[in-house]
C-alpha positions, 0 to 999 in steps of 0.5 A, spaced: 531 473 455 524 473 454 525 474 446 522 469 441 518 466 446 510 464 446 507 467 452 500 467 455 499 473 460 493 471 464 489 478 467 489 484 463 489 490 468 495 495 469 501 489 469 498 485 464 497 491 459 504 493 460 507 486 460 504 485 453 506 491 450 513 490 452 514 483 451 511 483 444 516 489 442 521 484 443 519 479 438 515 474 443 508 471 440 504 474 446 497 472 448 493 476 453 487 472 456 482 475 461 474 473 463 472 480 462 468 483 456 471 488 451 466 493 455 470 492 461 477 493 459 480 499 458 479 500 450 485 505 448 489 499 451 486 494 448 486 497 441 494 499 442 495 492 444 491 489 438 495 494 433 502 491 436 500 484 434 498 481 441 493 476 441 487 478 446 482 473 448 476 476 452 470 474 456 472 467 458 478 462 459 478 457 454 480 450 456 484 449 449 488 456 450 494 453 454 498 448 451 505 445 451 507 450 446 507 456 451 514 458 454 511 462 460 505 463 463 505 470 466 499 471 472 496 477 474 497 478 481 490 478 482 488 472 479 487 466 484 493 462 485 489 455 484 486 458 477 485 452 472 491 455 467 496 455 473 494 448 475 495 446 468 501 450 467 504 446 472 502 439 469 505 441 463 512 444 466 511 451 464 514 456 468 508 460 472 511 467 474 508 474 474 510 481 471 514 483 477 519 477 476 519 478 468 521 485 469 526 483 475 530 478 470 531 484 465 533 489 470 540 492 468 546 489 473 548 496 476 541 498 478 539 498 485 532 496 489 529 497 495 523 493 496 518 494 501 512 489 504 508 487 510 501 487 512 500 494 514 504 500 512 507 498 506 504 504 501 506 509 506 513 507 507 514 506 500 511 513 499 515 516 504 522 512 502 521 514 495 520 522 497 526 522 501 530 518 496 528 523 490 530 529 495 537 526 495 538 523 489 533 526 484 531 523 477 535 517 479 530 514 483 524 511 480 517 508 484 514 502 482 510 496 484 504 495 488 503 502 489 500 503 482 506 503 477 508 496 474 516 494 474 515 493 466 513 500 465 520 503 468 524 498 464 526 503 458 527 509 463 533 506 467 540 508 467 546 506 470 546 507 478 539 508 478 535 506 484 528 503 484 523 504 490 518 498 490 512 496 494 511 488 494 504 485 495 503 478 497 500 476 491 506 478 487 510 474 492 506 468 490 510 467 483 517 470 485 523 465 483 529 470 483 526 476 485 529 480 491 531 487 493 538 489 495 534 492 501 528 489 503 523 492 508 518 488 512 513 493 516 509 487 520 505 481 519 498 479 521 493 475 519 490 478 512 488 475 505 487 468 507 481 468 503 486 469 497 492 465 500 488 459 503 492 460 509 495 464 514 502 460 513 502 461 506 501 468 506 507 469 511 511 464 506 509 469 500 511 475 504 518 472 506 519 469 499 523 475 497 528 475 503 529 468 502 532 470 495 537 475 498 544 473 498 549 475 504 550 481 501 543 484 501 540 487 507 533 485 511 530 491 515 526 487 520 520 489 525 523 487 532 517 487 535 513 483 531 514 475 533 511 473 526 516 477 522 522 474 526 519 467 526 518 467 518 525 470 517 529 465 521 533 462 515 535 468 511 542 469 509 542 477 508 544 482 513 539 483 518 537 490 521 532 492 526 527 497 528 523 497 534 518 502 537 518 498 544 526 497 545 532 500 544 535 495 539 541 496 535 538 500 529 532 504 529 528 506 536 525 511 540 528 514 546 525 521 549 520 522 544 525 522 538 527 517 533 534 515 533 538 511 528 543 507 532 546 513 536 544 519 532 537 523 534 533 524 527 526 527 529 522 528 534 515 524 533 511 530 535 514 533 528 511 528 524 504 530 521 502 522 519 499 520 526 499 514 530 505 509 533 504 505 526 506 511 522 512 512 527 514 505 525 513 507 518 518 512 518 523 508 522 522 503 516 524 509 511 529 511 515 533 504 515 532 504 508 535 510 506 540 510 510 543 504 507 544 509 501 548 514 506 542 519 506 543 525 511 539 526 517 538 533 514 534 531 508 531 525 512 528 530 517 526 535 512 522 530 508 518 527 514 516 533 517 513 535 510 510 528 509 502 528 509 501 521 508 498 517 502 492 520 500 486 518 503 489 514 508 489 518 515 492 524 510 493 530 514 489 535 510 491 542 514 490 546 520 485 552 520 484 556 526 488 551 530 484 545 528 487 539 525 483 536 519 485 528 517 482 525 511 481 517 512 476 516 507 479 509 506 477 507 513 472 503 510 472 498 515 471 498 523 479 496 524 481 501 520 477 506 524 480 503 530 487 505 528 485 512 526 482 513 533 488 510 537 492 515 533 490 522 537 490 524 544 486 530 542 479 531 542 476 528 536 470 530 531 469 524 527 465 522 521 462 515 521 457 512 516 456 510 509 454 504 506 449 500 510 452 493 510 451 491 517 458 493 520 458 493 528 460 500 530 460 498 537 466 495 536 469 502 536 467 503 543 474 502 547 477 507 542 472 512 543 475 516 549 477 522 545 471 523 541 467 529 543 462 529 537 460 524 532 457 526 525 453 520 522 453 520 514 450 516 509 445 510 509 447 507 516 447 514 519 441 512 524 445 506 527 451 511 528 446 515 532 444 510 536 451 508 537 453 515 539 447 516 544 449 509 547 456 512 549 452 519 551 457 522 546 453 528 542 451 525 535 448 529 529 446 525 523 445 528 516 444 524 509 450 528 506 457 529 507 456 537 505 451 538 511 455 534 516 461 539 515 457 545 516 455 542 523 462 540 524 464 548 523 459 549 529 462 544 534 469 545 533 474 548 538 481 550 538 486 544 539 480 539 536 482 534 530 476 533 525 477 526 522 473 523 516 474 515 518 467 512 516 468 505 518 464 504 512 464 503 504 462 509 500 458 506 495 451 509 497 453 515 494 460 515 491 463 511 485 469 510 490 471 512 497 477 517 494 471 521 491 468 522 498 475 524 501 476 529 495 470 532 497 472 532 504 478 536 503 475 541 498 470 543 504 477 544 508 480 548 503 474 552 503 475 554 510 481 558 508 477 563 503 
């Protein structure tokens, strides 16, 4: 399969690069097309692909490029679903797939997969599941998918009885035909990516796709509390298993502050470093998945207790002088900061602000009950000050995070939480929000010196 074919890959990026490199080595005639110019793609990757014999066409999407001589169109997940090549391929009866579908068809039969999708929490759940499985099974476990590692990139490293833990996005699900995991997990569903998917209904369909491809021998781990999840998976053939943070379901549930797996007590939620009920549910997803492989309660508990979360997403940094520090720099919008604020029942000192783009801080009002101090930073700091004063919360503003952190040290007390969750993008001062988060963590670590 995928040998001696003529294949057009639409979109460079990580998955396009890995797919092109893999396919050309199998004797395929490979074209890779992207509207970006040579200056805007990875030059080392571009040089490598050209030396391997890939036909790279950059800067535009020529109308004449795609014709009936192609056997496959492999679309990068980020390419619009109604791109002109996609529409033309359908007219020409050329299969439109993506890198994940291609790699899936080449997986060894004796390799198992956990596939994790959902609107929120899938990256955290995937990372935690991988850490638990890695602790239990070592180098047999591989991380792949939307988390940053194209499935193609690990194909050559797979051995008998290996296990893949994979994050699956809706954009990937759009072009699935056969792809399905042995253990599928869906964290939740809510309205998202409607601009890309054109409707919420289509978004749900793409999220459900891999479950409808499962057989009656596969496992579907389902959020019992989410009605959209329940409704969307009514027709699947696989074995349904449930988790719930609200009801004592036959599966994973909460009881007396503990997560239970069926009748087994697993962990006290106070021992989980990643805060918030959404992260308790993420832990439940991971527990349900790894238990399908017989992982012991001791390993599950030990990994969850140490897990600090995905970097820059409500990431636990450290506790110093009985003050907890959390880096949530990827909270670049109001909704993410609402989730962060609702994750703590302790006094909070919060850093708000960054790029000015008209964000309405007053939408945080109902979530500010535990906030004792606001530190406004960045371009929109004066609007943060206005917001804080309207709530009679002590508010201090600084242009730079460094100066705000100095003030933060003066207002913290034992038992506080210091939270960088800015509800703002970082581009007023930083190339990307991760740099802002790394700077925050640096200041925290300096407190120990």
